[in-house]
C-alpha positions as CSV (number, residue, x, y, z in Angstrom):
1,M,-19.9,29.4,-1.4
2,S,-18.0,26.7,-3.5
3,S,-14.0,26.8,-2.8
4,A,-11.6,26.9,-6.0
5,M,-10.6,23.5,-5.3
6,S,-14.4,22.4,-5.1
7,K,-15.0,24.0,-8.6
8,R,-11.8,22.1,-9.9
9,L,-13.2,18.9,-8.9
10,E,-16.8,19.4,-10.2
11,G,-17.9,17.2,-13.0
12,K,-15.2,14.8,-12.6
13,T,-15.2,11.0,-12.1
14,V,-13.1,9.3,-9.6
15,I,-12.3,5.8,-9.0
16,V,-11.1,4.7,-5.3
17,T,-9.8,0.9,-5.1
18,G,-9.8,-0.7,-1.7
19,A,-12.6,1.8,-0.7
20,S,-14.7,-0.4,2.0
21,S,-12.5,0.7,4.6
22,G,-9.5,2.9,5.9
23,I,-7.8,5.3,3.7
24,G,-10.0,4.4,0.7
25,K,-13.3,5.1,2.6
26,S,-12.0,8.2,4.0
27,T,-10.8,9.3,0.4
28,A,-14.2,8.8,-0.9
29,V,-15.9,10.5,1.8
30,E,-13.5,13.5,1.5
31,F,-14.2,13.8,-2.4
32,A,-17.6,14.0,-1.6
33,R,-17.5,16.5,1.1
34,T,-15.2,18.6,-1.1
35,S,-17.2,18.8,-4.1
36,P,-20.9,17.7,-3.1
37,K,-22.8,19.3,-6.2
38,N,-21.5,17.5,-9.1
39,L,-19.3,14.5,-8.9
40,K,-19.1,10.8,-9.7
41,L,-17.6,8.2,-7.5
42,I,-16.8,4.6,-8.4
43,L,-16.0,2.6,-5.2
44,T,-14.2,-0.6,-5.5
45,A,-13.3,-3.5,-3.2
46,R,-14.1,-7.2,-2.7
47,R,-16.9,-6.4,-0.1
48,L,-19.9,-5.2,-2.1
49,D,-22.2,-4.8,0.7
50,T,-19.8,-2.5,2.6
51,L,-19.4,-0.6,-0.5
52,K,-23.1,0.1,-0.9
53,Q,-23.5,0.8,3.1
54,I,-20.7,3.6,2.2
55,A,-22.6,4.9,-0.6
56,E,-25.9,5.3,1.5
57,E,-24.0,7.2,4.1
58,I,-22.4,9.5,1.4
59,K,-25.9,10.2,0.0
60,K,-27.2,10.9,3.5
61,E,-24.3,13.2,4.2
62,V,-24.1,15.3,1.0
63,G,-27.3,14.6,-1.0
64,E,-27.8,13.6,-4.6
65,G,-25.1,15.8,-6.2
66,V,-22.6,12.9,-5.7
67,K,-23.4,9.7,-7.5
68,V,-21.6,6.8,-6.1
69,L,-21.5,3.6,-7.8
70,P,-20.1,0.5,-5.6
71,V,-18.4,-2.1,-7.7
72,Q,-17.3,-5.5,-6.6
73,L,-13.7,-6.0,-7.6
74,D,-10.6,-7.9,-6.6
75,I,-7.7,-6.0,-8.5
76,S,-5.3,-9.0,-7.9
77,K,-7.5,-10.8,-10.6
78,P,-6.4,-9.4,-13.9
79,D,-9.5,-10.7,-15.8
80,Q,-11.7,-8.6,-13.3
81,V,-9.6,-5.6,-14.0
82,R,-9.7,-6.2,-17.8
83,A,-13.6,-6.1,-17.7
84,F,-14.0,-3.5,-15.2
85,I,-14.2,-0.3,-17.4
86,P,-16.2,-1.9,-20.3
87,N,-18.7,-3.1,-17.8
88,L,-19.3,0.2,-16.1
89,P,-22.5,2.1,-16.9
90,K,-21.7,4.4,-19.8
91,D,-22.0,7.7,-17.7
92,F,-19.4,6.5,-15.5
93,Q,-16.6,5.3,-18.0
94,D,-15.2,8.9,-18.8
95,I,-12.8,8.6,-15.8
96,D,-10.8,11.4,-14.7
97,V,-9.0,10.4,-11.4
98,L,-7.9,7.1,-10.4
99,V,-6.9,6.5,-6.7
100,N,-4.7,3.3,-6.4
101,N,-5.3,2.7,-2.8
102,A,-5.9,-0.9,-2.5
103,G,-3.0,-2.8,-0.8
104,L,-2.3,-5.4,1.9
105,V,0.5,-6.7,4.1
106,K,0.5,-10.5,5.3
107,G,2.6,-11.6,8.1
108,V,6.0,-10.6,9.7
109,E,8.0,-13.4,8.9
110,K,11.7,-12.8,7.8
111,A,13.2,-14.1,4.5
112,G,13.4,-17.7,4.5
113,D,10.3,-18.4,6.4
114,I,7.8,-16.1,4.4
115,K,4.7,-18.2,3.1
116,E,4.5,-18.4,-0.6
117,E,1.1,-17.7,-0.4
118,D,1.5,-14.4,1.3
119,I,4.2,-13.3,-1.2
120,D,1.8,-14.0,-3.9
121,T,-1.1,-12.3,-2.3
122,M,1.1,-9.1,-1.8
123,M,2.6,-9.0,-5.1
124,L,-0.5,-9.6,-7.0
125,T,-2.3,-7.0,-5.1
126,N,0.0,-4.3,-4.4
127,V,2.0,-4.3,-7.8
128,T,0.3,-6.2,-10.5
129,G,-3.1,-5.0,-9.5
130,L,-2.0,-1.5,-9.2
131,I,-0.4,-1.7,-12.6
132,N,-3.2,-3.2,-14.4
133,M,-5.6,-0.5,-13.0
134,T,-3.2,2.2,-14.2
135,Q,-3.1,0.7,-17.7
136,A,-6.8,0.2,-17.9
137,C,-7.4,3.8,-16.8
138,L,-4.8,5.1,-19.0
139,Q,-6.6,4.0,-22.0
140,V,-9.5,6.4,-20.9
141,F,-7.2,9.3,-20.5
142,R,-5.4,9.1,-23.6
143,K,-8.6,9.5,-25.4
144,R,-9.2,12.9,-23.9
145,G,-7.8,15.4,-26.4
146,K,-4.5,15.5,-28.2
147,S,-2.3,14.9,-25.2
148,G,-4.8,13.3,-23.1
149,Q,-5.8,14.0,-19.5
150,G,-6.3,12.7,-16.1
151,D,-4.8,11.9,-12.6
152,I,-3.2,8.7,-11.4
153,I,-2.7,9.0,-7.7
154,N,-0.7,6.0,-6.2
155,I,-1.0,5.3,-2.4
156,G,2.5,4.1,-1.5
157,S,4.1,3.9,1.8
158,I,7.3,4.8,3.8
159,A,7.9,1.3,3.3
160,G,8.7,1.8,-0.3
161,R,11.6,4.0,0.7
162,M,13.2,2.4,3.5
163,G,12.9,-1.6,4.3
164,Y,12.5,-3.0,7.7
165,P,12.9,-6.4,9.3
166,G,9.8,-8.6,8.9
167,G,8.5,-6.4,6.1
168,S,10.7,-7.5,3.2
169,I,7.8,-8.3,0.8
170,Y,5.6,-5.6,1.6
171,C,8.6,-3.0,1.4
172,A,9.6,-4.6,-1.9
173,T,6.0,-4.2,-3.4
174,K,5.8,-0.6,-2.2
175,A,9.5,0.1,-3.7
176,A,8.0,-1.3,-7.0
177,V,5.1,1.2,-6.7
178,R,7.5,4.1,-6.2
179,T,9.8,3.2,-9.1
180,F,6.7,2.4,-11.2
181,T,5.3,5.7,-10.4
182,E,8.4,7.7,-11.1
183,A,8.9,6.0,-14.4
184,I,5.4,6.6,-15.8
185,R,5.7,10.1,-14.8
186,M,8.4,10.4,-17.0
187,E,7.0,8.5,-20.0
188,L,3.6,11.0,-19.6
189,I,5.7,14.1,-19.3
190,A,4.6,15.6,-22.5
191,T,0.9,15.0,-21.6
192,R,-1.8,16.4,-19.2
193,I,-1.8,13.2,-17.4
194,R,-0.6,14.0,-13.8
195,V,1.1,11.0,-11.8
196,I,1.0,11.5,-8.0
197,E,2.3,9.3,-5.2
198,I,1.6,9.7,-1.6
199,D,3.4,7.8,0.9
200,P,2.0,7.6,4.4
201,G,3.9,6.8,7.6
202,Q,2.2,5.1,10.4
203,V,-1.7,5.1,10.0
204,E,-4.0,3.4,12.2
205,T,-6.5,1.1,10.2
206,E,-7.2,-2.6,9.3
207,F,-3.9,-2.9,7.8
208,S,-2.3,-4.4,11.1
209,V,-5.2,-6.6,11.7
210,V,-4.7,-7.9,8.3
211,R,-1.2,-8.3,8.8
212,F,-1.5,-10.3,12.0
213,G,-4.2,-12.6,10.7
214,G,-7.1,-11.1,12.4
215,D,-5.4,-10.9,15.8
216,K,-6.7,-7.3,17.3
217,A,-4.6,-7.7,20.4
218,K,-1.6,-7.8,18.4
219,A,-2.6,-5.0,16.0
220,D,-3.6,-2.6,18.9
221,K,0.1,-3.4,20.3
222,V,1.4,-1.6,17.2
223,Y,-0.2,1.7,18.1
224,E,0.7,1.6,21.9
225,G,2.4,4.7,23.2
226,V,1.8,6.7,20.1
227,T,-0.9,8.7,18.0
228,P,-0.7,7.5,14.6
229,L,-2.3,9.1,11.4
230,T,-5.9,8.6,10.6
231,P,-7.3,7.7,7.4
232,D,-9.0,10.9,7.2
233,D,-5.4,12.6,7.4
234,I,-4.2,10.8,4.3
235,A,-7.6,11.3,2.5
236,E,-7.2,15.1,2.8
237,T,-3.8,15.0,1.1
238,V,-5.4,12.8,-1.7
239,V,-7.9,15.3,-2.6
240,F,-5.9,18.1,-2.2
241,A,-3.6,16.6,-4.6
242,A,-6.3,16.1,-7.1
243,G,-7.9,19.5,-6.6
244,R,-4.5,21.3,-7.7
245,P,-4.9,23.4,-10.8
246,E,-3.9,21.6,-13.9
247,N,-0.4,22.7,-14.2
248,V,0.5,21.7,-10.5
249,V,1.4,18.3,-9.8
250,I,2.2,16.9,-6.3
251,A,4.5,14.6,-7.5
252,D,5.8,13.2,-4.2
253,M,4.3,13.5,-0.6
254,L,5.5,11.8,2.5
255,V,3.3,12.2,5.5
256,Y,4.3,11.2,8.9
257,P,2.7,11.5,12.6
258,N,4.8,13.6,14.7
259,H,6.3,10.7,16.6
260,Q,7.8,9.0,13.6
261,G,11.2,10.0,11.8
262,S,11.4,6.9,9.5
263,A,10.1,3.6,8.8
264,T,12.0,2.3,12.1
265,V,12.4,5.3,14.3
266,M,9.7,6.3,16.4
267,H,9.2,8.0,19.9
268,R,6.7,6.0,22.1
269,K,5.4,7.3,25.2
270,P,5.9,5.0,28.4
271,I,2.9,2.9,29.1
272,A,1.3,3.7,32.4
273,Q,1.8,0.8,34.7
274,S,-1.3,0.0,36.9
275,S,-0.5,0.6,40.7
276,K,-0.1,-2.6,42.8
277,M,-2.5,-3.1,45.6
């Protein structure tokens, strides 16, 4: 028997950016599992082969009721975003939900030593790319009835609420996402377009590996002595928000693992020391 949330999602077309791994991949899978009878998923990322593999995994798990369209897209490139919706197959262009998940962090340098290319990469992806994707989808949402209809779900971060040393640019990008989200919610208040932000705390994904330039050992150190959130934890909140009745807006959600109290306050269990022989 279908749940009420499953029925509310049936027939919708959902875009998930940054869907090749982590929260994006888990979000795509969670949408498919929640509404497996009649759903269209557009999965975007730079790694097309990985997206195709995820599409096959979803089809194998839930069957033919979910149509998955993998699309190569680098949201940091404005020309690619402009061409994105017009180039979709006609039956995928009537978008209902945009999950702005694509984002990244580069480096841990402090102000004065931050690489210019790292600044540009984070700003163009986390801020400009998200804004451009939002504007593109709003054109679709506004055509739907007198007041329009659709969901914008922005994946922010605790870093957008509280800065921390070594993360000044990343924190600035996520603060920009937060204020952009708040502003457009006010701009769209008279419409049926919902604007939602979900801010994860510490989540174990490829995030830290990218930050440390592919150094897995350094990335693993970030999670020593703690049990971080998983991508599935955040995916469930995204689908829950999208699956609320139309008059319900999950405007702002902050999600922590239970060892975390803020961006900088965490309780870590002591690492067991090997006994000396």
